C-alpha positions as CSV (number, residue, x, y, z in Angstrom):
1,X,220.5,10.2,119.4
2,X,218.9,12.7,117.1
3,X,215.5,14.3,117.7
4,X,213.0,13.5,114.9
5,X,211.9,17.0,115.0
6,X,215.3,18.4,114.1
7,X,216.2,18.6,110.4
8,X,219.6,17.6,109.1
9,X,222.4,16.4,111.4
10,X,222.0,19.1,114.1
11,X,221.5,17.3,117.4
12,X,218.6,18.4,119.6
13,X,220.1,19.6,122.9
14,X,217.3,18.1,125.0
15,X,217.5,14.7,123.3
16,X,221.3,14.3,123.0
17,X,223.1,12.5,125.8
18,X,226.5,10.9,126.2
19,X,227.0,7.6,128.0
20,X,230.0,7.3,130.2
21,X,231.2,4.3,128.2
22,X,231.2,6.3,124.9
23,X,233.4,9.2,126.1
24,X,236.7,7.3,125.8
25,X,235.8,6.4,122.2
26,X,235.0,10.0,121.3
27,X,238.3,11.4,122.4
28,X,240.7,8.5,122.1
29,X,239.2,6.3,119.4
30,X,239.0,3.4,121.9
31,X,235.8,1.8,123.1
32,X,235.3,0.6,126.6
33,X,235.2,-3.2,126.7
34,X,231.8,-4.8,127.2
35,X,231.5,-6.8,130.3
36,X,230.9,-10.6,129.9
37,X,227.5,-11.7,131.1
38,X,227.7,-13.7,134.2
39,X,226.7,-17.4,133.7
40,X,223.3,-18.4,134.9
41,X,223.3,-20.3,138.1
42,X,220.2,-21.7,139.7
43,X,220.3,-20.9,143.4
44,X,219.3,-23.4,145.9
45,X,216.2,-22.3,147.9
46,X,215.0,-23.3,151.2
47,X,211.8,-22.4,153.0
48,X,212.1,-19.0,154.7
49,X,212.4,-19.0,158.5
50,X,209.6,-17.0,159.9
51,X,210.2,-15.2,163.2
52,X,207.3,-15.3,165.6
53,X,205.5,-11.9,165.9
54,X,203.8,-10.4,168.8
55,X,200.5,-11.0,167.1
56,X,201.0,-14.8,167.1
57,X,198.8,-16.5,169.5
58,X,200.8,-17.9,172.4
59,X,204.0,-16.0,171.4
60,X,206.7,-16.5,173.9
61,X,208.5,-13.3,172.9
62,X,209.1,-10.9,175.8
63,X,206.7,-8.0,175.9
64,X,209.6,-5.5,176.0
65,X,211.0,-6.8,172.8
66,X,207.6,-6.5,171.1
67,X,207.4,-2.8,172.0
68,X,211.0,-1.8,171.1
69,X,211.7,-1.3,167.3
70,X,214.7,-3.3,166.1
71,X,217.6,-1.4,164.5
72,X,218.2,-2.6,160.9
73,X,221.8,-3.7,160.6
74,X,222.1,-2.2,157.1
75,X,221.3,1.3,158.4
76,X,224.7,1.2,160.2
77,X,226.4,0.8,156.8
78,X,224.5,3.8,155.1
79,X,227.1,6.5,156.0
80,X,229.9,4.3,154.7
81,X,227.9,3.7,151.4
82,X,227.4,7.5,151.0
83,X,231.1,8.1,151.6
84,X,232.1,5.6,149.0
85,X,229.6,7.1,146.5
86,X,231.1,10.6,147.0
87,X,234.6,9.3,146.4
88,X,233.4,7.6,143.2
89,X,231.9,10.8,141.9
90,X,235.0,12.8,142.6
91,X,237.1,10.2,140.9
92,X,234.9,10.1,137.8
93,X,234.8,13.9,137.5
94,X,238.6,14.0,137.4
95,X,238.5,11.7,134.4
96,X,236.0,13.6,132.3
97,X,237.3,15.1,129.0
98,X,238.2,18.8,129.4
99,X,236.7,21.7,127.5
100,X,238.6,25.0,127.9
101,X,237.5,28.4,127.0
102,X,240.3,30.9,126.2
103,X,239.3,34.5,126.4
104,X,241.1,37.1,124.3
105,X,241.2,39.5,127.3
106,X,240.7,39.4,131.1
107,X,237.2,39.1,132.4
108,X,235.1,42.2,131.4
109,X,231.5,43.1,130.6
110,X,231.6,42.2,127.0
111,X,228.3,40.4,126.4
112,X,229.5,38.0,123.7
113,X,232.5,37.0,125.7
114,X,230.2,36.3,128.6
115,X,228.0,34.2,126.4
116,X,231.2,32.2,125.5
117,X,231.7,31.4,129.2
118,X,228.0,30.4,129.7
119,X,228.0,28.3,126.5
120,X,231.1,26.3,127.5
121,X,229.8,25.8,131.0
122,X,226.4,24.6,129.8
123,X,227.9,22.4,127.1
124,X,230.0,20.7,129.8
125,X,227.0,20.0,131.9
126,X,225.0,18.6,129.0
127,X,227.8,16.4,127.6
128,X,229.7,15.3,130.7
129,X,232.8,17.5,130.3
130,X,235.0,19.3,132.7
131,X,234.9,23.1,131.9
132,X,237.4,25.8,132.7
133,X,238.3,29.3,131.5
134,X,241.7,30.8,130.8
135,X,241.9,34.6,130.6
136,X,244.5,36.1,128.3
137,X,246.4,39.3,128.8
138,X,245.4,41.7,126.0
139,X,248.5,41.0,123.9
140,X,249.4,38.5,121.2
141,X,251.9,36.9,123.5
142,X,249.3,36.6,126.3
143,X,246.8,34.8,124.1
144,X,249.5,32.5,122.7
145,X,250.5,31.6,126.2
146,X,247.0,30.7,127.2
147,X,246.5,28.5,124.1
148,X,249.7,26.7,125.0
149,X,248.4,26.3,128.5
150,X,245.1,24.8,127.3
151,X,247.1,22.2,125.3
152,X,249.4,21.4,128.2
153,X,246.3,20.9,130.5
154,X,245.1,18.1,128.2
155,X,242.0,19.8,126.7
156,X,239.8,17.7,124.5
157,X,238.1,20.8,123.1
158,X,239.4,24.4,123.1
159,X,236.9,27.3,122.4
160,X,238.1,30.8,121.4
161,X,236.2,33.9,120.4
162,X,237.5,37.0,118.7
163,X,239.5,38.1,115.7
164,X,242.6,38.2,117.9
165,X,243.0,34.4,117.6
166,X,242.7,34.2,113.9
167,X,246.5,34.6,113.2
168,X,247.8,32.4,116.0
169,X,245.3,29.5,116.3
170,X,246.3,27.5,113.2
171,X,249.9,26.9,114.3
172,X,248.8,25.7,117.8
173,X,246.2,23.4,116.3
174,X,248.7,21.8,113.9
175,X,251.0,21.0,116.9
176,X,248.1,19.5,118.8
177,X,246.1,17.3,116.3
178,X,244.5,15.4,119.2
179,X,242.5,18.5,120.2
180,X,239.4,19.9,118.6
181,X,239.4,23.7,118.3
182,X,236.3,25.9,117.9
183,X,236.6,29.5,116.8
184,X,233.6,31.8,116.5
185,X,233.0,33.9,113.4
186,X,236.5,34.5,112.3
187,X,237.3,31.6,110.0
188,X,240.8,30.7,108.9
189,X,241.7,30.0,105.3
190,X,243.2,26.6,104.8
191,X,243.0,25.9,108.5
192,X,244.2,22.7,110.2
193,X,241.8,19.8,110.0
194,X,241.1,19.9,113.7
195,X,239.8,23.5,113.6
196,X,236.1,24.2,113.2
197,X,234.7,27.7,112.6
198,X,231.3,28.7,113.9
199,X,229.5,31.2,111.7
200,X,226.1,32.9,112.2
201,X,223.4,33.5,109.5
202,X,222.9,37.1,110.9
203,X,221.5,38.1,107.5
204,X,218.3,36.2,108.4
205,X,217.7,38.3,111.4
206,X,218.9,41.4,109.5
207,X,216.2,40.8,106.9
208,X,213.6,40.8,109.7
209,X,215.1,44.0,111.2
210,X,214.7,45.7,107.8
211,X,211.1,44.7,107.6
212,X,210.4,45.9,111.1
213,X,212.2,49.3,110.5
214,X,210.2,49.9,107.3
215,X,206.8,49.0,108.8
216,X,207.5,51.1,111.9
217,X,208.8,54.2,110.1
218,X,206.7,57.3,109.9
219,X,208.9,59.3,107.6
220,X,209.6,56.5,105.1
221,X,213.3,56.7,105.7
222,X,215.4,54.2,107.6
223,X,219.2,53.6,108.1
224,X,222.0,51.5,109.5
225,X,224.9,52.5,111.7
226,X,227.6,49.8,111.9
227,X,230.9,49.4,113.6
228,X,233.2,48.7,110.6
229,X,232.7,48.2,106.9
230,X,233.5,44.5,106.6
231,X,232.2,41.9,104.1
232,X,230.0,40.4,106.8
233,X,228.5,43.8,107.9
234,X,227.9,44.6,104.2
235,X,226.0,41.3,103.8
236,X,223.9,42.1,106.8
237,X,223.3,45.6,105.5
238,X,222.1,44.3,102.1
239,X,219.7,41.9,103.9
240,X,218.4,44.8,106.0
241,X,217.6,46.8,102.9
242,X,216.0,43.8,101.1
243,X,213.8,43.1,104.1
244,X,212.7,46.7,104.2
245,X,211.9,46.9,100.5
246,X,210.0,43.6,100.7
247,X,207.8,45.0,103.5
248,X,207.4,48.5,102.0
249,X,208.6,48.9,98.4
250,X,208.5,52.8,98.7
251,X,210.8,52.9,101.7
252,X,214.0,54.9,101.4
253,X,217.1,53.2,102.9
254,X,219.9,55.6,103.9
255,X,223.4,54.7,102.9
256,X,225.0,52.8,105.8
257,X,227.3,54.9,108.1
258,X,230.3,53.2,109.8
259,X,232.0,54.2,113.0
260,X,235.4,52.9,111.9
261,X,238.5,54.4,113.6
262,X,240.8,52.7,116.1
263,X,237.8,51.5,118.3
264,X,234.8,51.0,116.0
265,X,233.1,48.7,118.5
266,X,233.5,51.1,121.5
267,X,233.2,54.7,120.3
268,X,229.9,56.1,121.5
269,X,230.7,59.8,120.6
270,X,231.4,58.9,117.0
271,X,228.2,56.8,116.8
272,X,226.3,59.7,118.3
273,X,227.6,62.1,115.7
274,X,226.6,59.7,112.9
275,X,223.1,59.3,114.3
276,X,222.6,63.1,114.3
277,X,223.6,63.1,110.7
278,X,221.0,60.5,109.8
279,X,218.3,62.2,111.9
280,X,219.1,65.4,110.0
281,X,218.4,63.5,106.7
282,X,214.9,62.6,107.9
283,X,215.6,59.0,109.1
284,X,213.4,58.0,112.0
285,X,214.3,54.3,112.5
286,X,218.0,53.4,112.8
287,X,219.4,49.9,113.2
288,X,222.3,50.3,115.6
289,X,224.7,47.5,114.8
290,X,227.8,49.0,116.3
291,X,228.2,46.9,119.5
292,X,229.6,49.0,122.3
293,X,229.2,52.2,120.3
294,X,225.4,51.8,120.3
295,X,225.0,53.8,123.5
296,X,226.0,56.9,121.4
297,X,223.0,56.1,119.0
298,X,220.6,55.9,121.9
299,X,221.9,59.1,123.4
300,X,221.3,61.0,120.2
301,X,217.7,59.6,120.1
302,X,216.9,60.7,123.6
303,X,215.6,64.2,122.7
304,X,213.7,62.9,119.7
305,X,210.0,62.4,120.0
306,X,209.4,59.9,117.3
307,X,212.7,58.4,116.2
308,X,213.5,54.8,117.2
309,X,216.4,52.4,117.1
310,X,216.8,48.6,116.7
311,X,219.5,47.3,118.9
312,X,222.0,44.5,118.3
313,X,223.8,41.7,120.0
314,X,221.6,41.4,123.1
315,X,218.4,43.0,124.4
316,X,219.1,46.7,124.5
317,X,215.5,47.8,125.0
318,X,216.2,48.1,128.7
319,X,219.2,50.5,128.1
320,X,217.0,53.1,126.4
321,X,213.4,52.6,127.5
322,X,210.9,53.9,124.9
323,X,213.6,54.3,122.3
324,X,214.4,50.8,121.1
325,X,211.9,48.8,119.0
326,X,213.6,45.5,119.1
327,X,217.1,43.8,118.8
328,X,219.0,41.5,116.4
329,X,220.4,39.1,118.9
330,X,223.3,36.7,118.5
331,X,223.4,33.7,120.8
332,X,227.0,32.6,121.0
333,X,226.2,30.3,123.9
334,X,223.6,28.4,121.9
335,X,226.1,28.0,119.0
336,X,228.8,26.6,121.3
337,X,226.4,24.1,122.8
338,X,225.3,22.9,119.4
339,X,228.8,22.8,118.1
340,X,230.0,20.7,121.0
341,X,227.1,18.3,120.4
342,X,228.1,17.9,116.8
343,X,231.7,17.1,117.8
344,X,230.4,14.6,120.3
345,X,228.7,12.8,117.4
346,X,232.0,12.6,115.6
347,X,231.7,15.5,113.2
348,X,235.0,16.9,111.8
349,X,233.4,19.6,109.6
350,X,235.5,22.7,109.1
351,X,232.5,24.9,109.6
352,X,229.1,25.0,111.5
353,X,226.7,27.6,110.3
354,X,223.8,28.5,112.6
355,X,220.8,30.9,112.2
356,X,217.2,31.4,113.1
357,X,216.4,27.7,112.8
358,X,218.9,26.7,115.4
359,X,218.2,29.7,117.7
360,X,221.7,31.1,117.2
361,X,220.3,34.4,115.9
362,X,216.9,35.9,116.7
363,X,214.8,39.0,117.3
364,X,214.2,39.8,120.9
365,X,210.5,40.3,120.3
366,X,210.1,36.7,118.9
367,X,211.8,35.1,121.9
368,X,210.2,33.2,124.7
369,X,210.9,36.0,127.2
370,X,209.8,38.8,124.9
371,X,207.1,39.9,127.4
372,X,209.8,41.0,129.8
373,X,212.1,42.7,127.3
374,X,210.5,46.2,127.4
375,X,210.8,46.5,123.7
376,X,208.5,49.0,122.0
377,X,207.6,46.7,119.1
378,X,205.4,44.7,121.5
379,X,202.9,47.5,121.3
380,X,202.4,46.9,117.6
381,X,200.8,43.4,117.4
382,X,199.9,43.4,113.7
383,X,203.6,44.2,112.9
384,X,204.7,41.6,115.3
385,X,202.5,39.0,113.7
386,X,204.0,39.8,110.3
387,X,207.5,39.3,111.6
388,X,206.6,36.0,113.2
389,X,205.1,34.8,109.9
390,X,208.2,35.8,107.9
391,X,210.5,34.2,110.5
392,X,208.6,30.9,110.2
393,X,209.0,31.0,106.5
394,X,212.8,31.5,106.8
395,X,213.1,28.6,109.3
396,X,211.0,26.3,107.1
397,X,213.1,27.1,104.1
398,X,210.2,28.7,102.1
399,X,212.0,32.0,102.2
400,X,215.7,32.1,101.3
401,X,217.8,35.0,102.5
402,X,221.0,35.7,100.5
């Protein structure tokens, strides 16, 4: 079922349901046989036999029986009925299709990987699946082993996240054509037909971040510090600059600075040094798009009286109170739920692309829980209103972001 308020073929999470009878058809191509209607049979009736009550005049019932409540015979069978029901539930749970999340590393504090876990768990609840997680050792062999384990365990859907799977997933998928594989962000060229790549229109939220940075800047200079200089990050950087110039044509956008090195996503000292370089050039609003390296950006801003940052990934306003205006959030959990819903409806598309409209990317300040975010931008209501108007234009299609 599709929600009439949702454009295109994206299923509405609150409207989409799976019937138990449809599940075998989705994963095996077979439909559960419809039961034959029972033939109509007219039952013979007879007048009901009415037991005399104590209120009846002249009742011959003993007084003690009138005062004592009678035990209903069916109450004695209630515990047995509950036991049979619990056994039925346990049996049906074991027969549910399996969705398995394969992590690229053992459990850690990485926010996006945690979103992967919650996305798979919630998708399983919504679509009647049995969810589990396999944690890989941080080696190619360890990840390969867990992919093989997911296949051997009879998964219907396997979800992976991280560039580490890009080189090994295709071979596994070709050897298990009965399984649907979902990989986030890192699409594989000429991939097997049972692999679907989930991508995010981060450039939409990047455009809004650029607008926000330009309108909040006092010096008229803004900049971006990213993790690594990839095609995707360059695209987001261009959208950031375009949004800034659309909001304030006179704004100066500093050339992006990249952390790079062996650990671009987790090198706070390097990010701190780059931030100090930007601050020295007069930049007073910096979009920190360097994942785990962002803490270095916030540290460099601590002694500054006016300079601000825009965080990324999740709400980072609470990490540096008073220093973070807002955040460009990526909701991998939402994307996974939407993707599983599309697969449930029979989609075999090689790619699902989600953005502001689907809630897969967003600004923290425009979210439902913005009031609890501690983001500085909430103090500037006219600016916030401008961002909300632009976001609505992007969602409706009136404003296209390249």
